N, C-alpha and C positions, 0 to 999 in steps of 0.2 A: 526542564523541557526535554522530551525525547522526540527524535525524528523517526518516522516509519519510512523505510526506504523500499523502493521497488526492488524485487530480487534480481541478483546478477544472473544472466542467462548464458552469456558467451564470453569466454576469455579472449577469443579470437576477433570478436567484433564489439569494440567498446561503445559503438553507437546503436547496438541492438535495442529495439523497442518492443514493448508489450502494451497492454491496456488493463485498466481496472475494470473488470467485467461487472462486478456488483459491489456496492457499498452496503454493509449490513448495519451501519451506523449513520447518523445524520450529524451535520455541523452542530457542535455544542453539546453532544451527548456525553454523558459520563460513562467511562468504561473501567473495567477492572482488568488487572494483569491477566493475560491469557484469553480474554474475550475475543471471539471471532469478529474481525472488523471489516474484512474485504476478501474478495476472490479476484485473482488476477490471471490473465491469460498470457503465457509466455511460450514462445516457440510452438511446441505441439502439446502443451500441457496446461492445466489450470492448477493454481496453487492458492492455498488459504493463507491469509495474513492475520496474525493475532496481535493484540496489544502487548507491548513490552513492559508497560507499567500502568498503574491506575491514574486516572485524571480525566480532564475534559479534552475532547478531540476536536481538532481543526482540520478540515479536509483541504488539500492543496490542489487536487486534480479532480476532474469530473469523470463519471463513468464513460467508458469508451474513448477517452482521450489518450493519445499516444504518449507513452512515458519511457524515457531512457532508463536502462538498468542502473541501479544504485541511486536514482534520483529520489528526493523526498516526495512522498505522496500524502503525508499527513503529519501532524504534530500532536503530542499529548502533553498538556500542561497540568 
């Protein structure tokens, strides 16, 4: 199992939050390593998140839900 973590945004503020702007996958989808799975909004920028391995994805947060940096947003089994 691999955890997909929300990106780190600030070393000075460990409680910094962002949001998952868009999921490009749905619960239970099969993904390949490198597939685009989400876009996240951090600070003043948007970032794309890709799958770190192949497998079945489980989403842990909803779109537009606040997420702390380095928190898991999905798992791939």
